[in-house]
Structures are given as C-alpha cells and as structure tokens.
CHARMM internal coordinates of N, CA and C (Angstrom, degrees):
IC EDIT
DIST 1 N 1 CA 1.4561
DIST 1 CA 1 C 1.5306
ANGL 1 N 1 CA 1 C 108.06
DIST 1 C 2 N 1.3446
ANGL 1 CA 1 C 2 N 117.27
DIHE 1 N 1 CA 1 C 2 N 130.29
DIST 2 N 2 CA 1.4545
ANGL 1 C 2 N 2 CA 119.70
DIHE 1 CA 1 C 2 N 2 CA -178.83
DIST 2 CA 2 C 1.5232
ANGL 2 N 2 CA 2 C 111.43
DIHE 1 C 2 N 2 CA 2 C -66.07
DIST 2 C 3 N 1.3099
ANGL 2 CA 2 C 3 N 113.99
DIHE 2 N 2 CA 2 C 3 N 145.65
DIST 3 N 3 CA 1.4594
ANGL 2 C 3 N 3 CA 119.15
DIHE 2 CA 2 C 3 N 3 CA -179.40
DIST 3 CA 3 C 1.5273
ANGL 3 N 3 CA 3 C 109.95
DIHE 2 C 3 N 3 CA 3 C -77.36
DIST 3 C 4 N 1.3242
ANGL 3 CA 3 C 4 N 115.63
DIHE 3 N 3 CA 3 C 4 N 139.23
DIST 4 N 4 CA 1.4595
ANGL 3 C 4 N 4 CA 121.12
DIHE 3 CA 3 C 4 N 4 CA 179.22
DIST 4 CA 4 C 1.5217
ANGL 4 N 4 CA 4 C 109.71
DIHE 3 C 4 N 4 CA 4 C -92.37
DIST 4 C 5 N 1.3234
ANGL 4 CA 4 C 5 N 116.01
DIHE 4 N 4 CA 4 C 5 N 141.66
DIST 5 N 5 CA 1.4543
ANGL 4 C 5 N 5 CA 120.00
DIHE 4 CA 4 C 5 N 5 CA 178.56
DIST 5 CA 5 C 1.5238
ANGL 5 N 5 CA 5 C 109.73
DIHE 4 C 5 N 5 CA 5 C -82.66
DIST 5 C 6 N 1.3090
ANGL 5 CA 5 C 6 N 116.17
DIHE 5 N 5 CA 5 C 6 N 160.73
DIST 6 N 6 CA 1.4650
ANGL 5 C 6 N 6 CA 121.61
DIHE 5 CA 5 C 6 N 6 CA 177.44
DIST 6 CA 6 C 1.5152
ANGL 6 N 6 CA 6 C 109.09
DIHE 5 C 6 N 6 CA 6 C -76.28
DIST 6 C 7 N 1.3118
ANGL 6 CA 6 C 7 N 115.66
DIHE 6 N 6 CA 6 C 7 N 125.03
DIST 7 N 7 CA 1.4652
ANGL 6 C 7 N 7 CA 120.92
DIHE 6 CA 6 C 7 N 7 CA -179.72
DIST 7 CA 7 C 1.5220
ANGL 7 N 7 CA 7 C 109.30
DIHE 6 C 7 N 7 CA 7 C -134.16
DIST 7 C 8 N 1.3180
ANGL 7 CA 7 C 8 N 116.12
DIHE 7 N 7 CA 7 C 8 N 162.46
DIST 8 N 8 CA 1.4615
ANGL 7 C 8 N 8 CA 121.10
DIHE 7 CA 7 C 8 N 8 CA 178.12
DIST 8 CA 8 C 1.5267
ANGL 8 N 8 CA 8 C 109.33
DIHE 7 C 8 N 8 CA 8 C -90.93
DIST 8 C 9 N 1.3113
ANGL 8 CA 8 C 9 N 116.48
DIHE 8 N 8 CA 8 C 9 N 166.95
DIST 9 N 9 CA 1.4498
ANGL 8 C 9 N 9 CA 121.74
DIHE 8 CA 8 C 9 N 9 CA 176.87
DIST 9 CA 9 C 1.5197
ANGL 9 N 9 CA 9 C 111.82
DIHE 8 C 9 N 9 CA 9 C -61.12
DIST 9 C 10 N 1.3359
ANGL 9 CA 9 C 10 N 117.09
DIHE 9 N 9 CA 9 C 10 N -38.28
DIST 10 N 10 CA 1.4670
ANGL 9 C 10 N 10 CA 121.21
DIHE 9 CA 9 C 10 N 10 CA 178.79
DIST 10 CA 10 C 1.5252
ANGL 10 N 10 CA 10 C 111.57
DIHE 9 C 10 N 10 CA 10 C -63.76
DIST 10 C 11 N 1.3379
ANGL 10 CA 10 C 11 N 116.99
DIHE 10 N 10 CA 10 C 11 N -38.80
DIST 11 N 11 CA 1.4660
ANGL 10 C 11 N 11 CA 120.80
DIHE 10 CA 10 C 11 N 11 CA 178.54
DIST 11 CA 11 C 1.5257
ANGL 11 N 11 CA 11 C 110.88
DIHE 10 C 11 N 11 CA 11 C -66.43
DIST 11 C 12 N 1.3287
ANGL 11 CA 11 C 12 N 116.64
DIHE 11 N 11 CA 11 C 12 N -38.01
DIST 12 N 12 CA 1.4648
ANGL 11 C 12 N 12 CA 120.83
DIHE 11 CA 11 C 12 N 12 CA 177.92
DIST 12 CA 12 C 1.5214
ANGL 12 N 12 CA 12 C 109.80
DIHE 11 C 12 N 12 CA 12 C -65.02
DIST 12 C 13 N 1.3204
ANGL 12 CA 12 C 13 N 117.11
DIHE 12 N 12 CA 12 C 13 N -43.87
DIST 13 N 13 CA 1.4674
ANGL 12 C 13 N 13 CA 121.36
DIHE 12 CA 12 C 13 N 13 CA 179.27
DIST 13 CA 13 C 1.5254
ANGL 13 N 13 CA 13 C 110.45
DIHE 12 C 13 N 13 CA 13 C -61.00
DIST 13 C 14 N 1.3219
ANGL 13 CA 13 C 14 N 117.77
DIHE 13 N 13 CA 13 C 14 N -42.67
DIST 14 N 14 CA 1.4649
ANGL 13 C 14 N 14 CA 121.48
DIHE 13 CA 13 C 14 N 14 CA 179.22
DIST 14 CA 14 C 1.5299
ANGL 14 N 14 CA 14 C 110.87
DIHE 13 C 14 N 14 CA 14 C -62.32
DIST 14 C 15 N 1.3274
ANGL 14 CA 14 C 15 N 116.58
DIHE 14 N 14 CA 14 C 15 N -43.87
DIST 15 N 15 CA 1.4696
ANGL 14 C 15 N 15 CA 120.42
DIHE 14 CA 14 C 15 N 15 CA 179.41
DIST 15 CA 15 C 1.5244
ANGL 15 N 15 CA 15 C 110.74
DIHE 14 C 15 N 15 CA 15 C -65.02
DIST 15 C 16 N 1.3286
ANGL 15 CA 15 C 16 N 117.22
DIHE 15 N 15 CA 15 C 16 N -41.11
DIST 16 N 16 CA 1.4680
ANGL 15 C 16 N 16 CA 120.41
DIHE 15 CA 15 C 16 N 16 CA 179.59
DIST 16 CA 16 C 1.5254
ANGL 16 N 16 CA 16 C 110.83
DIHE 15 C 16 N 16 CA 16 C -66.33
DIST 16 C 17 N 1.3282
ANGL 16 CA 16 C 17 N 117.64
DIHE 16 N 16 CA 16 C 17 N -35.44
DIST 17 N 17 CA 1.4682
ANGL 16 C 17 N 17 CA 120.58
DIHE 16 CA 16 C 17 N 17 CA 176.84
DIST 17 CA 17 C 1.5250
ANGL 17 N 17 CA 17 C 110.14
DIHE 16 C 17 N 17 CA 17 C -62.70
DIST 17 C 18 N 1.3383
ANGL 17 CA 17 C 18 N 117.50
DIHE 17 N 17 CA 17 C 18 N -39.82
DIST 18 N 18 CA 1.4666
ANGL 17 C 18 N 18 CA 121.24
DIHE 17 CA 17 C 18 N 18 CA 177.74
DIST 18 CA 18 C 1.5253
ANGL 18 N 18 CA 18 C 111.38
DIHE 17 C 18 N 18 CA 18 C -64.83
DIST 18 C 19 N 1.3380
ANGL 18 CA 18 C 19 N 115.96
DIHE 18 N 18 CA 18 C 19 N -24.86
DIST 19 N 19 CA 1.4704
ANGL 18 C 19 N 19 CA 121.45
DIHE 18 CA 18 C 19 N 19 CA 179.15
DIST 19 CA 19 C 1.5248
ANGL 19 N 19 CA 19 C 112.50
DIHE 18 C 19 N 19 CA 19 C -89.88
DIST 19 C 20 N 1.3295
ANGL 19 CA 19 C 20 N 117.23
DIHE 19 N 19 CA 19 C 20 N 5.44
DIST 20 N 20 CA 1.4533
ANGL 19 C 20 N 20 CA 120.47
DIHE 19 CA 19 C 20 N 20 CA 175.26
DIST 20 CA 20 C 1.5189
ANGL 20 N 20 CA 20 C 115.62
DIHE 19 C 20 N 20 CA 20 C 100.96
DIST 20 C 21 N 1.3241
ANGL 20 CA 20 C 21 N 117.94
DIHE 20 N 20 CA 20 C 21 N 4.75
DIST 21 N 21 CA 1.4622
ANGL 20 C 21 N 21 CA 120.75
DIHE 20 CA 20 C 21 N 21 CA 178.45
DIST 21 CA 21 C 1.5189
ANGL 21 N 21 CA 21 C 110.10
DIHE 20 C 21 N 21 CA 21 C -80.92
DIST 21 C 22 N 1.3217
ANGL 21 CA 21 C 22 N 115.90
DIHE 21 N 21 CA 21 C 22 N 152.08
DIST 22 N 22 CA 1.4597
ANGL 21 C 22 N 22 CA 122.71
DIHE 21 CA 21 C 22 N 22 CA 179.47
DIST 22 CA 22 C 1.5258
ANGL 22 N 22 CA 22 C 107.85
DIHE 21 C 22 N 22 CA 22 C -122.87
DIST 22 C 23 N 1.3197
ANGL 22 CA 22 C 23 N 115.59
DIHE 22 N 22 CA 22 C 23 N 139.65
DIST 23 N 23 CA 1.4575
ANGL 22 C 23 N 23 CA 121.23
DIHE 22 CA 22 C 23 N 23 CA 176.75
DIST 23 CA 23 C 1.5299
ANGL 23 N 23 CA 23 C 108.14
DIHE 22 C 23 N 23 CA 23 C -74.39
DIST 23 C 24 N 1.3401
ANGL 23 CA 23 C 24 N 116.78
DIHE 23 N 23 CA 23 C 24 N 116.27
DIST 24 N 24 CA 1.4573
ANGL 23 C 24 N 24 CA 121.26
DIHE 23 CA 23 C 24 N 24 CA -175.07
DIST 24 CA 24 C 1.5185
ANGL 24 N 24 CA 24 C 111.51
DIHE 23 C 24 N 24 CA 24 C -92.58
DIST 24 C 25 N 1.3182
ANGL 24 CA 24 C 25 N 116.46
DIHE 24 N 24 CA 24 C 25 N -48.85
DIST 25 N 25 CA 1.4672
ANGL 24 C 25 N 25 CA 119.98
DIHE 24 CA 24 C 25 N 25 CA -179.51
DIST 25 CA 25 C 1.5243
ANGL 25 N 25 CA 25 C 109.89
DIHE 24 C 25 N 25 CA 25 C -160.52
DIST 25 C 26 N 1.3247
ANGL 25 CA 25 C 26 N 114.30
DIHE 25 N 25 CA 25 C 26 N 169.48
DIST 26 N 26 CA 1.4579
ANGL 25 C 26 N 26 CA 120.70
DIHE 25 CA 25 C 26 N 26 CA 178.34
DIST 26 CA 26 C 1.5164
ANGL 26 N 26 CA 26 C 108.64
DIHE 25 C 26 N 26 CA 26 C -141.39
DIST 26 C 27 N 1.3119
ANGL 26 CA 26 C 27 N 115.31
DIHE 26 N 26 CA 26 C 27 N 138.63
DIST 27 N 27 CA 1.4611
ANGL 26 C 27 N 27 CA 120.71
DIHE 26 CA 26 C 27 N 27 CA 173.93
DIST 27 CA 27 C 1.5126
ANGL 27 N 27 CA 27 C 107.24
DIHE 26 C 27 N 27 CA 27 C -133.87
DIST 27 C 28 N 1.3090
ANGL 27 CA 27 C 28 N 115.15
DIHE 27 N 27 CA 27 C 28 N 111.51
DIST 28 N 28 CA 1.4619
ANGL 27 C 28 N 28 CA 119.27
DIHE 27 CA 27 C 28 N 28 CA -176.31
DIST 28 CA 28 C 1.5136
ANGL 28 N 28 CA 28 C 109.59
DIHE 27 C 28 N 28 CA 28 C 66.84
DIST 28 C 29 N 1.3345
ANGL 28 CA 28 C 29 N 115.80
DIHE 28 N 28 CA 28 C 29 N -125.27
DIST 29 N 29 CA 1.4565
ANGL 28 C 29 N 29 CA 119.65
DIHE 28 CA 28 C 29 N 29 CA -177.96
DIST 29 CA 29 C 1.5250
ANGL 29 N 29 CA 29 C 112.75
DIHE 28 C 29 N 29 CA 29 C -102.16
DIST 29 C 30 N 1.3267
ANGL 29 CA 29 C 30 N 117.99
DIHE 29 N 29 CA 29 C 30 N 19.80
DIST 30 N 30 CA 1.4574
ANGL 29 C 30 N 30 CA 121.53
DIHE 29 CA 29 C 30 N 30 CA 179.88
DIST 30 CA 30 C 1.5340
ANGL 30 N 30 CA 30 C 110.59
DIHE 29 C 30 N 30 CA 30 C -119.36
DIST 30 C 31 N 1.3332
ANGL 30 CA 30 C 31 N 115.21
DIHE 30 N 30 CA 30 C 31 N 128.51
DIST 31 N 31 CA 1.4564
ANGL 30 C 31 N 31 CA 122.12
DIHE 30 CA 30 C 31 N 31 CA -178.29
DIST 31 CA 31 C 1.5252
ANGL 31 N 31 CA 31 C 109.06
DIHE 30 C 31 N 31 CA 31 C -110.03
DIST 31 C 32 N 1.3308
ANGL 31 CA 31 C 32 N 116.69
DIHE 31 N 31 CA 31 C 32 N 133.40
DIST 32 N 32 CA 1.4595
ANGL 31 C 32 N 32 CA 121.99
DIHE 31 CA 31 C 32 N 32 CA 177.51
DIST 32 CA 32 C 1.5220
ANGL 32 N 32 CA 32 C 107.84
DIHE 31 C 32 N 32 CA 32 C -98.51
DIST 32 C 33 N 1.3407
ANGL 32 CA 32 C 33 N 115.71
DIHE 32 N 32 CA 32 C 33 N 125.99
DIST 33 N 33 CA 1.4611
ANGL 32 C 33 N 33 CA 122.95
DIHE 32 CA 32 C 33 N 33 CA 179.46
DIST 33 CA 33 C 1.5236
ANGL 33 N 33 CA 33 C 108.17
DIHE 32 C 33 N 33 CA 33 C -115.92
DIST 33 C 34 N 1.3470
ANGL 33 CA 33 C 34 N 117.04
DIHE 33 N 33 CA 33 C 34 N 143.21
DIST 34 N 34 CA 1.4681
ANGL 33 C 34 N 34 CA 120.89
DIHE 33 CA 33 C 34 N 34 CA 178.99
DIST 34 CA 34 C 1.5219
ANGL 34 N 34 CA 34 C 110.09
DIHE 33 C 34 N 34 CA 34 C -139.01
DIST 34 C 35 N 1.3506
ANGL 34 CA 34 C 35 N 113.68
DIHE 34 N 34 CA 34 C 35 N 154.15
DIST 35 N 35 CA 1.4642
ANGL 34 C 35 N 35 CA 121.29
DIHE 34 CA 34 C 35 N 35 CA 176.61
DIST 35 CA 35 C 1.5174
ANGL 35 N 35 CA 35 C 108.24
DIHE 34 C 35 N 35 CA 35 C -142.49
DIST 35 C 36 N 1.3216
ANGL 35 CA 35 C 36 N 116.90
DIHE 35 N 35 CA 35 C 36 N 133.66
DIST 36 N 36 CA 1.4591
ANGL 35 C 36 N 36 CA 121.74
DIHE 35 CA 35 C 36 N 36 CA 177.90
DIST 36 CA 36 C 1.5257
ANGL 36 N 36 CA 36 C 109.00
DIHE 35 C 36 N 36 CA 36 C -86.23
DIST 36 C 37 N 1.3316
ANGL 36 CA 36 C 37 N 116.64
DIHE 36 N 36 CA 36 C 37 N 134.83
DIST 37 N 37 CA 1.4598
ANGL 36 C 37 N 37 CA 123.08
DIHE 36 CA 36 C 37 N 37 CA 176.72
DIST 37 CA 37 C 1.5222
ANGL 37 N 37 CA 37 C 108.13
DIHE 36 C 37 N 37 CA 37 C -129.60
DIST 37 C 38 N 1.3275
ANGL 37 CA 37 C 38 N 117.75
DIHE 37 N 37 CA 37 C 38 N 167.09
DIST 38 N 38 CA 1.4659
ANGL 37 C 38 N 38 CA 119.21
DIHE 37 CA 37 C 38 N 38 CA 176.72
DIST 38 CA 38 C 1.5251
ANGL 38 N 38 CA 38 C 113.31
DIHE 37 C 38 N 38 CA 38 C -59.94
DIST 38 C 39 N 1.3291
ANGL 38 CA 38 C 39 N 117.15
DIHE 38 N 38 CA 38 C 39 N -27.22
DIST 39 N 39 CA 1.4705
ANGL 38 C 39 N 39 CA 122.06
DIHE 38 CA 38 C 39 N 39 CA -179.80
DIST 39 CA 39 C 1.5212
ANGL 39 N 39 CA 39 C 113.14
DIHE 38 C 39 N 39 CA 39 C -85.86
DIST 39 C 40 N 1.3223
ANGL 39 CA 39 C 40 N 118.25
DIHE 39 N 39 CA 39 C 40 N -9.61
DIST 40 N 40 CA 1.4630
ANGL 39 C 40 N 40 CA 121.90
DIHE 39 CA 39 C 40 N 40 CA -178.01
DIST 40 CA 40 C 1.5157
ANGL 40 N 40 CA 40 C 110.59
DIHE 39 C 40 N 40 CA 40 C 139.23
DIST 40 C 41 N 1.3119
ANGL 40 CA 40 C 41 N 115.37
DIHE 40 N 40 CA 40 C 41 N -162.76
DIST 41 N 41 CA 1.4646
ANGL 40 C 41 N 41 CA 120.91
DIHE 40 CA 40 C 41 N 41 CA -178.37
DIST 41 CA 41 C 1.5241
ANGL 41 N 41 CA 41 C 110.09
DIHE 40 C 41 N 41 CA 41 C -99.88
DIST 41 C 42 N 1.3247
ANGL 41 CA 41 C 42 N 115.56
DIHE 41 N 41 CA 41 C 42 N 137.23
DIST 42 N 42 CA 1.4662
ANGL 41 C 42 N 42 CA 122.05
DIHE 41 CA 41 C 42 N 42 CA 176.34
DIST 42 CA 42 C 1.5130
ANGL 42 N 42 CA 42 C 107.03
DIHE 41 C 42 N 42 CA 42 C -110.72
DIST 42 C 43 N 1.3269
ANGL 42 CA 42 C 43 N 117.07
DIHE 42 N 42 CA 42 C 43 N 133.62
DIST 43 N 43 CA 1.4563
ANGL 42 C 43 N 43 CA 120.95
DIHE 42 CA 42 C 43 N 43 CA 179.74
DIST 43 CA 43 C 1.5090
ANGL 43 N 43 CA 43 C 111.86
DIHE 42 C 43 N 43 CA 43 C -131.98
DIST 43 C 44 N 1.3141
ANGL 43 CA 43 C 44 N 115.98
DIHE 43 N 43 CA 43 C 44 N 156.94
DIST 44 N 44 CA 1.4560
ANGL 43 C 44 N 44 CA 120.96
DIHE 43 CA 43 C 44 N 44 CA 175.38
DIST 44 CA 44 C 1.5291
ANGL 44 N 44 CA 44 C 108.66
DIHE 43 C 44 N 44 CA 44 C -153.25
DIST 44 C 45 N 1.3128
ANGL 44 CA 44 C 45 N 115.44
DIHE 44 N 44 CA 44 C 45 N 159.58
DIST 45 N 45 CA 1.4599
ANGL 44 C 45 N 45 CA 122.69
DIHE 44 CA 44 C 45 N 45 CA -179.17
DIST 45 CA 45 C 1.5213
ANGL 45 N 45 CA 45 C 108.15
DIHE 44 C 45 N 45 CA 45 C -115.03
DIST 45 C 46 N 1.3348
ANGL 45 CA 45 C 46 N 116.97
DIHE 45 N 45 CA 45 C 46 N 128.45
DIST 46 N 46 CA 1.4617
ANGL 45 C 46 N 46 CA 122.45
DIHE 45 CA 45 C 46 N 46 CA -178.72
DIST 46 CA 46 C 1.5175
ANGL 46 N 46 CA 46 C 109.37
DIHE 45 C 46 N 46 CA 46 C -118.16
DIST 46 C 47 N 1.3537
ANGL 46 CA 46 C 47 N 118.17
DIHE 46 N 46 CA 46 C 47 N 119.10
DIST 47 N 47 CA 1.4634
ANGL 46 C 47 N 47 CA 119.82
DIHE 46 CA 46 C 47 N 47 CA 175.19
DIST 47 CA 47 C 1.5322
ANGL 47 N 47 CA 47 C 110.22
DIHE 46 C 47 N 47 CA 47 C -76.83
DIST 47 C 48 N 1.3067
ANGL 47 CA 47 C 48 N 117.04
DIHE 47 N 47 CA 47 C 48 N 140.92
DIST 48 N 48 CA 1.4687
ANGL 47 C 48 N 48 CA 121.29
DIHE 47 CA 47 C 48 N 48 CA -179.01
DIST 48 CA 48 C 1.5272
ANGL 48 N 48 CA 48 C 110.86
DIHE 47 C 48 N 48 CA 48 C -88.47
DIST 48 C 49 N 1.3159
ANGL 48 CA 48 C 49 N 116.12
DIHE 48 N 48 CA 48 C 49 N 64.68
DIST 49 N 49 CA 1.4599
ANGL 48 C 49 N 49 CA 121.48
DIHE 48 CA 48 C 49 N 49 CA 178.30
DIST 49 CA 49 C 1.5232
ANGL 49 N 49 CA 49 C 109.09
DIHE 48 C 49 N 49 CA 49 C -96.87
DIST 49 C 50 N 1.3369
ANGL 49 CA 49 C 50 N 116.09
DIHE 49 N 49 CA 49 C 50 N 157.29
DIST 50 N 50 CA 1.4620
ANGL 49 C 50 N 50 CA 120.44
DIHE 49 CA 49 C 50 N 50 CA 179.18
DIST 50 CA 50 C 1.5164
ANGL 50 N 50 CA 50 C 110.92
DIHE 49 C 50 N 50 CA 50 C -65.96
DIST 50 C 51 N 1.3249
ANGL 50 CA 50 C 51 N 116.78
DIHE 50 N 50 CA 50 C 51 N -33.87
DIST 51 N 51 CA 1.4567
ANGL 50 C 51 N 51 CA 121.66
DIHE 50 CA 50 C 51 N 51 CA 179.39
DIST 51 CA 51 C 1.5215
ANGL 51 N 51 CA 51 C 108.40
DIHE 50 C 51 N 51 CA 51 C -144.74
DIST 51 C 52 N 1.3238
ANGL 51 CA 51 C 52 N 117.13
DIHE 51 N 51 CA 51 C 52 N 123.51
DIST 52 N 52 CA 1.4617
ANGL 51 C 52 N 52 CA 121.20
DIHE 51 CA 51 C 52 N 52 CA 179.86
DIST 52 CA 52 C 1.5204
ANGL 52 N 52 CA 52 C 110.04
DIHE 51 C 52 N 52 CA 52 C -89.73
DIST 52 C 53 N 1.3162
ANGL 52 CA 52 C 53 N 116.30
DIHE 52 N 52 CA 52 C 53 N 140.33
DIST 53 N 53 CA 1.4564
ANGL 52 C 53 N 53 CA 121.13
DIHE 52 CA 52 C 53 N 53 CA 175.56
DIST 53 CA 53 C 1.5283
ANGL 53 N 53 CA 53 C 108.32
DIHE 52 C 53 N 53 CA 53 C -67.55
DIST 53 C 54 N 1.3284
ANGL 53 CA 53 C 54 N 116.48
DIHE 53 N 53 CA 53 C 54 N 154.31
DIST 54 N 54 CA 1.4632
ANGL 53 C 54 N 54 CA 120.85
DIHE 53 CA 53 C 54 N 54 CA -177.70
DIST 54 CA 54 C 1.5290
ANGL 54 N 54 CA 54 C 111.55
DIHE 53 C 54 N 54 CA 54 C -59.94
DIST 54 C 55 N 1.3224
ANGL 54 CA 54 C 55 N 117.50
DIHE 54 N 54 CA 54 C 55 N -40.92
DIST 55 N 55 CA 1.4585
ANGL 54 C 55 N 55 CA 121.52
DIHE 54 CA 54 C 55 N 55 CA 179.35
DIST 55 CA 55 C 1.5189
ANGL 55 N 55 CA 55 C 112.39
DIHE 54 C 55 N 55 CA 55 C -65.37
DIST 55 C 56 N 1.3243
ANGL 55 CA 55 C 56 N 116.77
DIHE 55 N 55 CA 55 C 56 N -37.03
DIST 56 N 56 CA 1.4631
ANGL 55 C 56 N 56 CA 121.39
DIHE 55 CA 55 C 56 N 56 CA 177.33
DIST 56 CA 56 C 1.5195
ANGL 56 N 56 CA 56 C 110.10
DIHE 55 C 56 N 56 CA 56 C -64.70
DIST 56 C 57 N 1.3243
ANGL 56 CA 56 C 57 N 116.60
DIHE 56 N 56 CA 56 C 57 N -44.05
DIST 57 N 57 CA 1.4640
ANGL 56 C 57 N 57 CA 120.69
DIHE 56 CA 56 C 57 N 57 CA 179.26
DIST 57 CA 57 C 1.5279
ANGL 57 N 57 CA 57 C 110.64
DIHE 56 C 57 N 57 CA 57 C -64.42
DIST 57 C 58 N 1.3247
ANGL 57 CA 57 C 58 N 117.27
DIHE 57 N 57 CA 57 C 58 N -41.14
DIST 58 N 58 CA 1.4711
ANGL 57 C 58 N 58 CA 120.46
DIHE 57 CA 57 C 58 N 58 CA 176.52
DIST 58 CA 58 C 1.5284
ANGL 58 N 58 CA 58 C 110.91
DIHE 57 C 58 N 58 CA 58 C -58.87
DIST 58 C 59 N 1.3324
ANGL 58 CA 58 C 59 N 116.88
DIHE 58 N 58 CA 58 C 59 N -42.88
DIST 59 N 59 CA 1.4554
ANGL 58 C 59 N 59 CA 121.34
DIHE 58 CA 58 C 59 N 59 CA 179.25
DIST 59 CA 59 C 1.5162
ANGL 59 N 59 CA 59 C 112.26
DIHE 58 C 59 N 59 CA 59 C -63.32
DIST 59 C 60 N 1.3363
ANGL 59 CA 59 C 60 N 116.61
DIHE 59 N 59 CA 59 C 60 N -40.95
DIST 60 N 60 CA 1.4668
ANGL 59 C 60 N 60 CA 121.14
DIHE 59 CA 59 C 60 N 60 CA 178.78
DIST 60 CA 60 C 1.5234
ANGL 60 N 60 CA 60 C 109.88
DIHE 59 C 60 N 60 CA 60 C -63.03
DIST 60 C 61 N 1.3407
ANGL 60 CA 60 C 61 N 116.91
DIHE 60 N 60 CA 60 C 61 N -45.75
DIST 61 N 61 CA 1.4601
ANGL 60 C 61 N 61 CA 120.45
DIHE 60 CA 60 C 61 N 61 CA -179.16
DIST 61 CA 61 C 1.5294
ANGL 61 N 61 CA 61 C 111.44
DIHE 60 C 61 N 61 CA 61 C -65.95
DIST 61 C 62 N 1.3190
ANGL 61 CA 61 C 62 N 116.63
DIHE 61 N 61 CA 61 C 62 N -34.23
DIST 62 N 62 CA 1.4671
ANGL 61 C 62 N 62 CA 120.45
DIHE 61 CA 61 C 62 N 62 CA 177.58
DIST 62 CA 62 C 1.5253
ANGL 62 N 62 CA 62 C 110.36
DIHE 61 C 62 N 62 CA 62 C -67.46
DIST 62 C 63 N 1.3347
ANGL 62 CA 62 C 63 N 117.11
DIHE 62 N 62 CA 62 C 63 N -44.70
DIST 63 N 63 CA 1.4697
ANGL 62 C 63 N 63 CA 121.18
DIHE 62 CA 62 C 63 N 63 CA 176.47
DIST 63 CA 63 C 1.5263
ANGL 63 N 63 CA 63 C 110.77
DIHE 62 C 63 N 63 CA 63 C -59.70
DIST 63 C 64 N 1.3246
ANGL 63 CA 63 C 64 N 116.18
DIHE 63 N 63 CA 63 C 64 N -42.07
DIST 64 N 64 CA 1.4672
ANGL 63 C 64 N 64 CA 122.04
DIHE 63 CA 63 C 64 N 64 CA -175.65
DIST 64 CA 64 C 1.5266
ANGL 64 N 64 CA 64 C 112.15
DIHE 63 C 64 N 64 CA 64 C -80.01
DIST 64 C 65 N 1.3302
ANGL 64 CA 64 C 65 N 117.29
DIHE 64 N 64 CA 64 C 65 N -8.39
DIST 65 N 65 CA 1.4641
ANGL 64 C 65 N 65 CA 123.03
DIHE 64 CA 64 C 65 N 65 CA -177.45
DIST 65 CA 65 C 1.5235
ANGL 65 N 65 CA 65 C 111.07
DIHE 64 C 65 N 65 CA 65 C 56.27
DIST 65 C 66 N 1.3400
ANGL 65 CA 65 C 66 N 114.72
DIHE 65 N 65 CA 65 C 66 N 47.63
DIST 66 N 66 CA 1.4594
ANGL 65 C 66 N 66 CA 122.52
DIHE 65 CA 65 C 66 N 66 CA 179.79
DIST 66 CA 66 C 1.5255
ANGL 66 N 66 CA 66 C 107.56
DIHE 65 C 66 N 66 CA 66 C -118.48
DIST 66 C 67 N 1.3393
ANGL 66 CA 66 C 67 N 116.92
DIHE 66 N 66 CA 66 C 67 N 133.21
DIST 67 N 67 CA 1.4594
ANGL 66 C 67 N 67 CA 120.12
DIHE 66 CA 66 C 67 N 67 CA 178.75
DIST 67 CA 67 C 1.5321
ANGL 67 N 67 CA 67 C 109.91
DIHE 66 C 67 N 67 CA 67 C -76.19
DIST 67 C 68 N 1.3356
ANGL 67 CA 67 C 68 N 115.00
DIHE 67 N 67 CA 67 C 68 N 160.38
DIST 68 N 68 CA 1.4718
ANGL 67 C 68 N 68 CA 119.93
DIHE 67 CA 67 C 68 N 68 CA 179.93
DIST 68 CA 68 C 1.5236
ANGL 68 N 68 CA 68 C 110.47
DIHE 67 C 68 N 68 CA 68 C -62.56
DIST 68 C 69 N 1.3463
ANGL 68 CA 68 C 69 N 116.89
DIHE 68 N 68 CA 68 C 69 N -40.22
DIST 69 N 69 CA 1.4584
ANGL 68 C 69 N 69 CA 121.02
DIHE 68 CA 68 C 69 N 69 CA -179.69
DIST 69 CA 69 C 1.5250
ANGL 69 N 69 CA 69 C 111.12
DIHE 68 C 69 N 69 CA 69 C -64.63
DIST 69 C 70 N 1.3199
ANGL 69 CA 69 C 70 N 115.64
DIHE 69 N 69 CA 69 C 70 N -43.98
DIST 70 N 70 CA 1.4685
ANGL 69 C 70 N 70 CA 121.36
DIHE 69 CA 69 C 70 N 70 CA 178.80
DIST 70 CA 70 C 1.5325
ANGL 70 N 70 CA 70 C 110.62
DIHE 69 C 70 N 70 CA 70 C -60.64
DIST 70 C 71 N 1.3270
ANGL 70 CA 70 C 71 N 115.72
DIHE 70 N 70 CA 70 C 71 N -41.00
DIST 71 N 71 CA 1.4582
ANGL 70 C 71 N 71 CA 121.03
DIHE 70 CA 70 C 71 N 71 CA 179.69
DIST 71 CA 71 C 1.5244
ANGL 71 N 71 CA 71 C 110.96
DIHE 70 C 71 N 71 CA 71 C -65.52
DIST 71 C 72 N 1.3468
ANGL 71 CA 71 C 72 N 116.66
DIHE 71 N 71 CA 71 C 72 N -46.73
DIST 72 N 72 CA 1.4628
ANGL 71 C 72 N 72 CA 120.81
DIHE 71 CA 71 C 72 N 72 CA -179.06
DIST 72 CA 72 C 1.5243
ANGL 72 N 72 CA 72 C 111.90
DIHE 71 C 72 N 72 CA 72 C -61.29
DIST 72 C 73 N 1.3319
ANGL 72 CA 72 C 73 N 116.79
DIHE 72 N 72 CA 72 C 73 N -37.40
DIST 73 N 73 CA 1.4656
ANGL 72 C 73 N 73 CA 120.89
DIHE 72 CA 72 C 73 N 73 CA 179.48
DIST 73 CA 73 C 1.5256
ANGL 73 N 73 CA 73 C 111.85
DIHE 72 C 73 N 73 CA 73 C -64.55
DIST 73 C 74 N 1.3324
ANGL 73 CA 73 C 74 N 117.66
DIHE 73 N 73 CA 73 C 74 N -26.99
DIST 74 N 74 CA 1.4579
ANGL 73 C 74 N 74 CA 121.60
DIHE 73 CA 73 C 74 N 74 CA -175.63
DIST 74 CA 74 C 1.5232
ANGL 74 N 74 CA 74 C 113.12
DIHE 73 C 74 N 74 CA 74 C -102.83
DIST 74 C 75 N 1.3156
ANGL 74 CA 74 C 75 N 118.29
DIHE 74 N 74 CA 74 C 75 N 6.36
DIST 75 N 75 CA 1.4660
ANGL 74 C 75 N 75 CA 120.36
DIHE 74 CA 74 C 75 N 75 CA 176.64
DIST 75 CA 75 C 1.5103
ANGL 75 N 75 CA 75 C 111.54
DIHE 74 C 75 N 75 CA 75 C -69.34
END
COOR INIT
IC SEED 1 N 1 CA 1 C
IC BUILD
C-alpha cells in the first residue's frame, strides 16, 4: 500500500472538492462532505487540523470511497 503524505484538513477538503464532493456543513472543527453517486450518497467527515495523522486520512478516504492514487492525483 502506498504511503500517504502528511496533509492538512484544508488540503483534504480541496482534493475532495476536485473529486466532486460538496461541503455540506461544519460543526466546530469538523466539516461534513458529501457526493451523490448512482448508488446513493457518499459522505465523510474531515477535521480541520494543521496536520492529519496517517490513520485519520486513511479513515477519511475509506469513508469517501476514494483510492490513495485518486487522492494523490487531486492534491
């Protein structure tokens, strides 16, 4: 599995927007992003931290159903 680089919450949000996600709401330092697909709606929660831990980023990508390669291409 390719190693993920350290990124901020804002960088993740920007990459997800390029992948078709829309910022739905925010509560405190957590932003909810959603994308409509033919199978239904996909959502994920992104914390607005200066640097996300690798495990946190993996969880976000898993929720968003985005591959690591797809994410890296849109950073």
